[in-house]
N, CA, C and O atoms as CSV, one atom per row, in Angstrom:
chain,resi,resn,atom,element,x,y,z
A,1,MET,N,N,0.789,-1.269,-0.098
A,1,MET,CA,C,0.040,0.324,-0.055
A,1,MET,C,C,0.819,1.003,-0.137
A,1,MET,O,O,1.982,0.779,0.198
A,2,ILE,N,N,0.322,2.187,-0.683
A,2,ILE,CA,C,1.292,3.167,-0.899
A,2,ILE,C,C,0.376,4.684,-0.523
A,2,ILE,O,O,-0.701,4.991,-1.034
A,3,ASN,N,N,1.087,5.428,0.424
A,3,ASN,CA,C,0.412,6.188,0.933
A,3,ASN,C,C,0.815,7.638,1.076
A,3,ASN,O,O,2.035,7.754,0.968
A,4,GLU,N,N,0.121,8.896,1.305
A,4,GLU,CA,C,0.887,10.072,0.928
A,4,GLU,C,C,2.335,10.435,1.904
A,4,GLU,O,O,2.495,10.120,3.083
A,5,LEU,N,N,3.226,11.127,1.091
A,5,LEU,CA,C,4.506,11.095,1.855
A,5,LEU,C,C,5.283,9.931,1.859
A,5,LEU,O,O,6.308,10.034,2.533
A,6,ASP,N,N,5.098,8.835,1.297
A,6,ASP,CA,C,6.184,7.671,0.860
A,6,ASP,C,C,7.004,8.046,-0.362
A,6,ASP,O,O,6.794,8.735,-1.360
A,7,CYS,N,N,7.962,7.367,0.077
A,7,CYS,CA,C,8.613,7.487,-1.072
A,7,CYS,C,C,8.946,6.243,-2.096
A,7,CYS,O,O,9.140,5.105,-1.669
A,8,ILE,N,N,8.991,6.572,-3.453
A,8,ILE,CA,C,8.360,5.523,-4.119
A,8,ILE,C,C,9.483,5.318,-5.277
A,8,ILE,O,O,10.374,6.157,-5.409
A,9,VAL,N,N,9.417,4.329,-5.994
A,9,VAL,CA,C,10.264,4.397,-7.153
A,9,VAL,C,C,9.556,4.397,-8.622
A,9,VAL,O,O,8.551,3.779,-8.975
A,10,LEU,N,N,10.218,5.101,-9.219
A,10,LEU,CA,C,9.253,5.120,-10.637
A,10,LEU,C,C,9.720,3.970,-11.380
A,10,LEU,O,O,10.917,3.717,-11.240
A,11,THR,N,N,8.978,3.144,-12.215
A,11,THR,CA,C,8.972,1.762,-12.508
A,11,THR,C,C,9.035,1.968,-14.116
A,11,THR,O,O,9.429,1.015,-14.788
A,12,THR,N,N,8.645,3.228,-14.789
A,12,THR,CA,C,9.106,3.535,-16.139
A,12,THR,C,C,9.472,4.976,-16.429
A,12,THR,O,O,9.178,5.935,-15.716
A,13,ASP,N,N,10.382,5.018,-17.949
A,13,ASP,CA,C,10.520,6.299,-18.035
A,13,ASP,C,C,9.730,7.327,-18.145
A,13,ASP,O,O,8.547,7.159,-18.441
A,14,LEU,N,N,10.360,8.818,-17.880
A,14,LEU,CA,C,9.301,9.728,-18.050
A,14,LEU,C,C,10.206,10.791,-18.432
A,14,LEU,O,O,10.755,11.620,-17.706
A,15,PRO,N,N,10.306,10.564,-20.260
A,15,PRO,CA,C,11.381,11.385,-20.718
A,15,PRO,C,C,10.978,12.690,-20.925
A,15,PRO,O,O,11.915,13.341,-21.384
A,16,GLU,N,N,9.869,13.409,-20.761
A,16,GLU,CA,C,9.349,14.659,-21.005
A,16,GLU,C,C,9.721,15.540,-19.952
A,16,GLU,O,O,9.592,16.760,-20.052
A,17,TYR,N,N,10.359,14.740,-18.545
A,17,TYR,CA,C,10.606,15.160,-17.422
A,17,TYR,C,C,12.515,15.146,-16.997
A,17,TYR,O,O,13.106,15.844,-16.173
A,18,GLY,N,N,13.010,14.183,-17.833
A,18,GLY,CA,C,13.998,13.675,-18.080
A,18,GLY,C,C,14.240,12.555,-16.712
A,18,GLY,O,O,15.208,12.507,-15.953
A,19,LEU,N,N,13.279,11.897,-16.717
A,19,LEU,CA,C,13.324,10.840,-15.479
A,19,LEU,C,C,13.452,9.442,-15.652
A,19,LEU,O,O,12.746,9.211,-16.634
A,20,ALA,N,N,13.921,8.429,-15.285
A,20,ALA,CA,C,14.142,7.393,-15.770
A,20,ALA,C,C,13.532,6.376,-14.673
A,20,ALA,O,O,13.359,6.726,-13.506
A,21,ALA,N,N,13.273,5.301,-15.072
A,21,ALA,CA,C,12.995,3.900,-14.111
A,21,ALA,C,C,14.027,3.883,-13.217
A,21,ALA,O,O,15.219,3.959,-13.515
A,22,GLY,N,N,13.415,3.750,-11.759
A,22,GLY,CA,C,14.376,3.581,-10.572
A,22,GLY,C,C,14.712,4.781,-9.786
A,22,GLY,O,O,15.250,4.722,-8.680
A,23,ASP,N,N,14.293,6.153,-10.539
A,23,ASP,CA,C,14.387,7.706,-9.788
A,23,ASP,C,C,13.451,7.352,-8.727
A,23,ASP,O,O,12.591,6.490,-8.906
A,24,ILE,N,N,13.629,8.184,-7.281
A,24,ILE,CA,C,12.772,8.011,-6.482
A,24,ILE,C,C,12.169,9.449,-6.148
A,24,ILE,O,O,12.797,10.504,-6.238
A,25,GLY,N,N,10.971,9.321,-5.786
A,25,GLY,CA,C,9.865,10.366,-5.638
A,25,GLY,C,C,9.139,10.348,-4.170
A,25,GLY,O,O,9.203,9.418,-3.366
A,26,THR,N,N,8.480,11.501,-4.010
A,26,THR,CA,C,7.803,11.524,-2.843
A,26,THR,C,C,6.148,11.605,-3.247
A,26,THR,O,O,5.890,12.524,-4.024
A,27,VAL,N,N,4.970,10.748,-2.813
A,27,VAL,CA,C,3.827,10.982,-2.954
A,27,VAL,C,C,3.228,12.191,-2.168
A,27,VAL,O,O,3.146,12.159,-0.940
A,28,VAL,N,N,2.835,13.195,-2.868
A,28,VAL,CA,C,1.958,14.324,-2.263
A,28,VAL,C,C,0.720,14.155,-2.346
A,28,VAL,O,O,-0.118,14.974,-1.969
A,29,MET,N,N,0.449,12.871,-2.942
A,29,MET,CA,C,-1.327,12.861,-2.932
A,29,MET,C,C,-2.033,11.443,-3.528
A,29,MET,O,O,-1.719,10.899,-4.587
A,30,VAL,N,N,-3.024,11.003,-2.616
A,30,VAL,CA,C,-3.253,9.625,-3.343
A,30,VAL,C,C,-4.787,9.889,-4.034
A,30,VAL,O,O,-5.764,10.259,-3.383
A,31,HIS,N,N,-4.784,9.709,-4.996
A,31,HIS,CA,C,-5.969,9.667,-5.859
A,31,HIS,C,C,-7.120,8.803,-5.508
A,31,HIS,O,O,-6.652,7.668,-5.415
A,32,GLN,N,N,-8.114,8.779,-5.319
A,32,GLN,CA,C,-9.216,7.706,-5.452
A,32,GLN,C,C,-8.729,6.273,-5.108
A,32,GLN,O,O,-8.284,5.450,-5.908
A,33,ASN,N,N,-8.900,6.125,-3.740
A,33,ASN,CA,C,-8.484,4.724,-3.488
A,33,ASN,C,C,-7.332,4.075,-4.180
A,33,ASN,O,O,-7.320,2.880,-4.476
A,34,ALA,N,N,-6.362,4.916,-4.425
A,34,ALA,CA,C,-4.929,4.345,-4.769
A,34,ALA,C,C,-5.082,4.106,-6.427
A,34,ALA,O,O,-4.349,3.364,-7.081
A,35,GLN,N,N,-6.313,4.979,-7.014
A,35,GLN,CA,C,-5.808,4.827,-8.470
A,35,GLN,C,C,-5.056,5.907,-8.976
A,35,GLN,O,O,-5.368,6.197,-10.131
A,36,GLY,N,N,-4.316,6.474,-8.562
A,36,GLY,CA,C,-3.262,7.577,-9.235
A,36,GLY,C,C,-2.782,7.933,-8.047
A,36,GLY,O,O,-3.432,7.780,-7.012
A,37,PHE,N,N,-1.267,8.582,-8.099
A,37,PHE,CA,C,-0.612,9.309,-7.275
A,37,PHE,C,C,-0.121,10.186,-7.748
A,37,PHE,O,O,0.411,10.018,-8.845
A,38,GLU,N,N,-0.091,11.657,-7.037
A,38,GLU,CA,C,0.653,12.651,-7.405
A,38,GLU,C,C,1.850,12.595,-6.747
A,38,GLU,O,O,1.966,12.393,-5.538
A,39,VAL,N,N,2.911,12.803,-7.670
A,39,VAL,CA,C,4.636,12.535,-7.202
A,39,VAL,C,C,5.267,13.623,-7.686
A,39,VAL,O,O,5.195,14.087,-8.824
A,40,GLU,N,N,6.063,14.112,-6.505
A,40,GLU,CA,C,7.070,15.157,-6.723
A,40,GLU,C,C,8.672,14.435,-6.863
A,40,GLU,O,O,9.177,13.735,-5.985
A,41,PHE,N,N,9.098,14.668,-7.730
A,41,PHE,CA,C,10.582,14.521,-7.932
A,41,PHE,C,C,11.774,15.600,-7.822
A,41,PHE,O,O,11.955,16.542,-8.594
A,42,VAL,N,N,12.501,15.283,-6.765
A,42,VAL,CA,C,13.551,16.551,-6.467
A,42,VAL,C,C,14.793,16.129,-6.548
A,42,VAL,O,O,15.067,14.963,-6.261
A,43,SER,N,N,15.750,17.035,-6.960
A,43,SER,CA,C,16.906,16.916,-6.843
A,43,SER,C,C,17.635,16.773,-5.571
A,43,SER,O,O,17.046,16.932,-4.502
A,44,LEU,N,N,18.863,16.485,-5.632
A,44,LEU,CA,C,19.563,16.360,-4.094
A,44,LEU,C,C,19.960,17.694,-3.854
A,44,LEU,O,O,20.663,17.856,-2.857
A,45,ASP,N,N,19.769,18.367,-4.313
A,45,ASP,CA,C,20.114,19.973,-3.788
A,45,ASP,C,C,19.001,20.544,-3.520
A,45,ASP,O,O,19.120,21.764,-3.402
A,46,GLY,N,N,17.751,20.063,-3.349
A,46,GLY,CA,C,16.382,20.481,-3.250
A,46,GLY,C,C,15.446,21.229,-4.317
A,46,GLY,O,O,14.455,21.879,-3.984
A,47,HIS,N,N,15.826,21.081,-5.479
A,47,HIS,CA,C,14.739,21.896,-6.488
A,47,HIS,C,C,13.789,20.628,-6.989
A,47,HIS,O,O,14.221,19.481,-7.107
A,48,THR,N,N,12.612,20.972,-7.226
A,48,THR,CA,C,11.843,20.148,-7.424
A,48,THR,C,C,11.954,20.109,-9.180
A,48,THR,O,O,12.036,21.049,-9.971
A,49,LEU,N,N,11.925,18.827,-9.388
A,49,LEU,CA,C,11.860,18.657,-10.848
A,49,LEU,C,C,10.883,18.390,-11.953
A,49,LEU,O,O,10.850,18.603,-13.165
A,50,ALA,N,N,9.996,17.768,-10.937
A,50,ALA,CA,C,8.671,17.553,-11.452
A,50,ALA,C,C,7.884,17.227,-10.710
A,50,ALA,O,O,8.253,16.710,-9.656
A,51,VAL,N,N,6.620,17.395,-10.965
A,51,VAL,CA,C,5.155,17.110,-9.573
A,51,VAL,C,C,4.501,16.628,-10.888
A,51,VAL,O,O,4.416,17.458,-11.793
A,52,THR,N,N,3.985,15.257,-11.115
A,52,THR,CA,C,3.418,14.648,-12.165
A,52,THR,C,C,2.197,13.399,-11.470
A,52,THR,O,O,2.487,12.737,-10.474
A,53,SER,N,N,1.154,13.287,-12.033
A,53,SER,CA,C,0.115,12.260,-11.690
A,53,SER,C,C,0.577,10.869,-12.546
A,53,SER,O,O,0.615,10.891,-13.776
A,54,LEU,N,N,0.846,9.931,-11.941
A,54,LEU,CA,C,1.221,8.502,-12.333
A,54,LEU,C,C,0.181,7.573,-11.931
A,54,LEU,O,O,-0.554,7.838,-10.979
A,55,TYR,N,N,0.074,6.490,-12.604
A,55,TYR,CA,C,-0.774,5.346,-12.394
A,55,TYR,C,C,-0.070,4.365,-11.441
A,55,TYR,O,O,1.137,4.333,-11.204
A,56,PRO,N,N,-1.008,3.590,-10.945
A,56,PRO,CA,C,-0.099,2.489,-9.942
A,56,PRO,C,C,1.180,2.048,-10.566
A,56,PRO,O,O,2.338,2.259,-10.204
A,57,SER,N,N,0.681,1.350,-11.646
A,57,SER,CA,C,1.877,0.568,-12.926
A,57,SER,C,C,2.956,1.679,-12.678
A,57,SER,O,O,3.922,1.164,-12.114
A,58,GLN,N,N,3.117,2.879,-12.875
A,58,GLN,CA,C,4.342,3.228,-13.141
A,58,GLN,C,C,5.300,3.589,-11.712
A,58,GLN,O,O,6.258,4.355,-11.811
A,59,VAL,N,N,5.014,3.098,-10.693
A,59,VAL,CA,C,5.484,3.210,-9.588
A,59,VAL,C,C,5.208,1.895,-8.428
A,59,VAL,O,O,4.262,1.112,-8.344
A,60,ARG,N,N,6.336,2.019,-7.681
A,60,ARG,CA,C,6.201,0.797,-6.619
A,60,ARG,C,C,6.848,1.176,-5.159
A,60,ARG,O,O,7.852,1.886,-5.111
A,61,PRO,N,N,6.303,0.731,-4.120
A,61,PRO,CA,C,7.092,1.205,-3.192
A,61,PRO,C,C,8.463,0.739,-2.865
A,61,PRO,O,O,8.971,-0.229,-3.430
A,62,VAL,N,N,9.077,1.466,-1.912
A,62,VAL,CA,C,10.500,1.168,-1.768
A,62,VAL,C,C,10.457,0.091,-0.852
A,62,VAL,O,O,9.647,-0.058,0.062
A,63,VAL,N,N,11.836,-0.991,-1.322
A,63,VAL,CA,C,11.786,-2.248,-0.130
A,63,VAL,C,C,13.063,-2.155,0.445
A,63,VAL,O,O,13.957,-1.337,0.226
A,64,ARG,N,N,13.021,-3.110,1.212
A,64,ARG,CA,C,13.997,-3.102,2.192
A,64,ARG,C,C,15.275,-3.147,1.371
A,64,ARG,O,O,15.320,-3.448,0.178
A,65,ASN,N,N,16.514,-2.750,2.289
A,65,ASN,CA,C,18.001,-3.229,1.594
A,65,ASN,C,C,17.791,-2.677,0.141
A,65,ASN,O,O,18.271,-3.454,-0.685
A,66,GLU,N,N,17.245,-1.619,-0.387
A,66,GLU,CA,C,17.257,-1.139,-1.575
A,66,GLU,C,C,18.475,0.287,-1.120
A,66,GLU,O,O,18.724,0.552,0.056
A,67,ILE,N,N,19.066,1.011,-2.245
A,67,ILE,CA,C,20.290,1.816,-1.797
A,67,ILE,C,C,19.704,2.697,-2.870
A,67,ILE,O,O,18.962,2.227,-3.733
A,68,ALA,N,N,20.084,4.182,-2.814
A,68,ALA,CA,C,19.776,4.949,-4.011
A,68,ALA,C,C,21.090,5.301,-4.985
A,68,ALA,O,O,22.182,4.813,-4.696
A,69,HIS,N,N,20.965,6.021,-5.950
A,69,HIS,CA,C,22.052,6.152,-6.697
A,69,HIS,C,C,21.924,7.184,-7.548
A,69,HIS,O,O,20.997,7.232,-8.357
A,70,ALA,N,N,23.109,8.375,-7.420
A,70,ALA,CA,C,23.106,9.439,-7.702
A,70,ALA,C,C,23.300,9.451,-9.473
A,70,ALA,O,O,23.898,8.579,-10.103
A,71,ARG,N,N,22.782,10.394,-9.930
A,71,ARG,CA,C,22.862,10.620,-11.433
A,71,ARG,C,C,22.222,12.394,-11.843
A,71,ARG,O,O,21.340,13.133,-11.405
A,72,LEU,N,N,23.250,12.453,-12.892
A,72,LEU,CA,C,22.999,13.832,-13.459
A,72,LEU,C,C,21.502,13.719,-14.392
A,72,LEU,O,O,21.078,12.737,-15.002
A,73,LEU,N,N,21.119,14.576,-14.308
A,73,LEU,CA,C,19.437,14.556,-15.201
A,73,LEU,C,C,20.024,15.160,-16.491
A,73,LEU,O,O,20.779,16.115,-16.673
A,74,GLU,N,N,19.523,14.426,-17.194
A,74,GLU,CA,C,19.309,14.630,-18.753
A,74,GLU,C,C,18.284,16.040,-19.012
A,74,GLU,O,O,17.244,16.172,-18.367
A,75,ALA,N,N,18.685,16.943,-19.926
A,75,ALA,CA,C,17.743,17.849,-20.502
A,75,ALA,C,C,16.698,17.557,-20.928
A,75,ALA,O,O,16.794,17.098,-22.067
A,76,ALA,N,N,15.547,17.609,-20.490
A,76,ALA,CA,C,14.274,17.428,-20.685
A,76,ALA,C,C,14.017,17.977,-22.165
A,76,ALA,O,O,12.886,17.942,-22.648
């Protein structure tokens, strides 16, 4: 179950935002019984890169023993 303020992992690329599967975002709103999520993606220096609505198939919860990896954002 994914709730508001949970960290999620993107499961699909979102080239229009320069985001790639594996990027981490924060759920800022859960739509109608988890039929969708409003997710914010933020750079490591705190700048919002994107806020977008996503389907459950496009995200997954963070699981135990995962580690984050830094990468440069490609121009959208």
